[in-house]
C-alpha positions as CSV (number, residue, x, y, z in Angstrom):
1,M,3.3,-2.2,-13.4
2,S,3.5,1.5,-12.2
3,L,1.8,2.8,-9.2
4,R,0.1,5.3,-11.8
5,L,-0.8,2.8,-14.6
6,L,-2.3,0.9,-12.2
7,S,-4.7,4.0,-10.4
8,V,-5.5,5.0,-13.9
9,F,-6.9,1.4,-14.7
10,S,-8.3,0.2,-11.6
11,T,-10.3,3.9,-11.4
12,F,-11.5,3.3,-15.1
13,V,-12.6,-0.2,-14.0
14,I,-14.1,1.3,-10.9
15,E,-16.3,3.9,-12.1
16,Q,-17.3,1.6,-14.8
17,M,-18.7,-0.9,-12.6
18,N,-21.9,-1.1,-10.2
19,K,-20.3,-1.1,-6.2
20,D,-22.3,-4.3,-5.5
21,D,-19.9,-5.5,-8.1
22,D,-17.3,-7.9,-6.8
23,D,-14.9,-7.9,-9.9
24,A,-14.6,-3.9,-8.8
25,M,-14.2,-5.0,-5.1
26,M,-11.5,-7.5,-6.5
27,V,-9.8,-4.5,-8.4
28,M,-9.5,-1.9,-5.8
29,Q,-8.1,-4.8,-3.2
30,F,-5.2,-5.8,-5.8
31,T,-4.8,-2.0,-6.6
32,V,-4.4,-1.6,-2.8
33,T,-2.3,-4.7,-2.2
34,R,0.2,-3.8,-5.1
35,I,0.5,-0.1,-3.5
36,M,1.2,-1.7,-0.3
37,H,3.7,-4.1,-1.9
38,A,5.5,-1.0,-3.2
39,L,5.4,1.3,-0.7
40,P,8.0,0.3,1.8
41,A,10.9,0.1,-1.4
42,S,9.3,3.9,-2.8
43,C,7.4,6.0,0.0
44,C,10.4,8.1,0.1
45,L,11.0,8.5,-3.6
46,L,7.0,9.7,-3.9
47,S,6.5,12.8,-5.3
48,K,3.6,15.2,-3.4
49,E,2.0,14.8,-7.0
50,L,2.2,11.2,-6.8
51,S,0.9,10.9,-3.4
52,G,-1.7,13.1,-4.1
53,R,-2.9,10.8,-7.0
54,I,-3.0,7.7,-4.8
55,D,-4.8,9.8,-1.8
56,A,-7.6,10.8,-4.5
57,Y,-7.9,7.2,-5.9
58,L,-8.1,5.8,-2.3
59,K,-11.0,8.3,-1.7
60,R,-12.6,7.7,-4.8
61,C,-12.5,3.8,-3.2
62,Y,-14.2,4.8,-0.6
63,R,-16.3,7.3,-2.3
64,Y,-18.2,4.2,-4.2
65,G,-18.1,2.2,-1.4
66,F,-15.4,-0.1,-1.8
67,S,-13.2,0.9,1.3
68,P,-14.8,1.2,4.6
69,K,-13.3,4.4,5.6
70,I,-10.4,7.0,4.0
71,E,-7.2,5.6,3.4
72,C,-3.7,8.0,3.5
73,V,-0.8,7.2,1.1
74,D,1.0,7.6,4.7
75,T,-0.7,6.0,7.0
76,L,-0.2,3.4,4.4
77,S,3.8,3.7,4.1
78,D,3.9,3.2,7.9
79,T,2.2,0.2,8.3
80,A,3.5,-1.2,5.3
81,C,7.3,-0.2,6.4
82,M,6.2,-1.8,9.9
83,E,5.1,-4.9,8.4
84,L,7.5,-5.4,6.3
85,F,10.5,-4.7,9.7
86,S,8.6,-7.5,11.8
87,K,8.8,-10.0,8.9
88,M,12.1,-9.7,8.3
89,R,13.1,-9.9,12.2
90,S,12.0,-13.9,11.5
91,S,15.1,-15.9,10.4
92,G,12.9,-17.2,7.8
93,H,12.6,-14.1,5.9
94,C,15.3,-13.8,2.9
95,L,15.7,-10.1,4.1
96,H,16.9,-11.2,7.7
97,V,20.8,-11.3,6.7
98,I,20.8,-7.8,6.0
99,L,19.9,-7.1,9.9
100,P,22.8,-6.4,12.0
101,P,23.2,-9.3,14.9
102,A,21.0,-9.0,17.8
103,S,22.4,-6.8,21.0
104,N,21.7,-7.8,24.5
105,H,22.1,-4.1,25.4
106,A,19.4,-2.0,27.7
107,V,17.8,0.8,25.9
108,L,18.5,3.7,28.5
């Protein structure tokens, strides 16, 4: 599912529900999780327009009370990339094999 379609669908659902509704909270959490999952691979491909749409969606989530703070797609992208890289360093991760061998050289 594309980020744009997911954002439009979840925005519609959230606007139709009360902010106390657990279903709306689950939709928002699902959407943010999907965005976070897609960001490491697609953050450099996002246009300014799509980044703005995602930021607007995240602001609406905050305004309707589904998020404790206003998130930004750039911050989420940095967080997602750092999490992916730290997980990749584990020898059991499927992407670990593409990393170069560990070096014992000191960083100057």
